[in-house]
C-alpha positions, -999 to +999 in steps of 0.1 A: +242+851+222+277+841+243+253+817+266+264+786+271+228+772+280+212+743+265+186+765+244+218+783+231+233+758+218+206+736+208+198+769+182+236+772+173+240+736+163+205+731+146+205+697+159+181+677+185+197+663+213+188+639+237+198+608+257+215+627+290+210+614+320+216+640+346+199+644+386+175+668+396+169+681+432+136+685+438+121+708+469+124+683+495+160+676+487+152+640+470+168+631+441+154+623+408+176+610+375+159+620+348+170+614+304+162+646+289+155+652+249+155+691+231+135+691+196+132+723+174+102+732+168+115+749+129+146+733+123+140+753+088+153+783+109+172+767+143+185+806+154+147+814+160+130+783+166+111+773+200+132+743+212+109+718+228+123+699+256+110+665+275+124+645+303+117+610+315+117+593+350+150+567+350+157+570+383+146+532+384+164+524+359+196+545+373+196+527+409+194+492+396+223+505+369+243+518+402+233+485+421+247+461+398+276+484+393+283+480+429+279+443+430+303+437+404+331+450+426+320+445+459+312+424+489+272+428+494+282+426+533+310+440+545+307+467+518+344+463+509+357+455+472+352+416+465+374+387+453+372+396+419+379+432+425+411+427+445+425+397+419+419+424+387+437+450+412+465+428+418+470+417+379+467+449+369+496+463+397+518+440+386+524+455+356+531+492+367+562+507+369+589+502+396+579+518+430+539+520+425+532+484+418+520+459+444+543+455+474+526+426+489+496+407+500+490+401+528+461+369+534+442+370+564+417+340+579+403+348+610+403+321+636+366+315+651+341+329+629+326+290+622+325+288+661+310+326+665+278+313+639+273+278+655+272+292+692+253+322+686+239+322+649+248+339+616+231+369+623+259+379+650+283+363+623+275+385+599+278+416+624+314+399+630+323+404+599+315+435+592+331+448+623+361+431+614+358+442+577+359+478+593+389+478+617+410+457+591+401+486+570+409+513+594+441+498+600+454+497+565+468+525+549+451+546+524+465+536+492+457+496+501+431+476+493+412+452+522+386+431+503+368+399+516+377+370+490+352+347+509+337+335+538+363+346+566+389+352+543+401+389+537+433+399+518+450+429+516+468+446+486+505+464+500+511+491+473+544+508+468+561+532+480+564+511+519+590+507+534+605+470+549+597+486+582+564+497+573+556+466+558+565+443+592+547+464+612+520+465+591+508+427+603+509+440+637+481+470+634+464+446+615+463+423+646+462+449+673+430+465+651+415+431+660+421+423+691+400+444+708+367+425+720+335+437+708+297+435+722+273+420+699+235+417+710+249+409+750+273+387+733+314+390+737+329+383+704+372+381+709+383+383+675+420+366+661+432+357+630+459+342+609+478+366+590+502+358+561 
């Protein structure tokens, strides 16, 4: 029997298995997360034994665990990495080999978020933050990390390799990405930022 299917593996080993969590797609396209268990019904003769399989739906637990893992590293409003993640990445990169570590850290402060919140309310302010975050992420290079560190403040971790010329151009690209006005619920928002 050369099959590596679960039934054959259980019979070959003579051991019960259990605890693995797998995603199972239903006919309707919905994914259910289950924890599977298997048990030899005749452990004295494992090669000929029938095997009992049982499954427990752990979808709620799985989704809650994934949500907690995301919240540990992501900002809830923007979906960007959060302050803790950015600081850990920066600290970890300081020990990296030359040519692969942190080349620069850019601090970005949106200039007029308080005015937007005071004038138009926090719903529009929150949407403005989400748009600014998306624009910053799109303007940064793929290996770099854009993180929201609080309020209207962002960090860009710029990783090597990067030339001095490209590093000098990056703040200009970030300013350019932010400067185009955006309409949110009939309000036109003009972003500006201090980058250092």
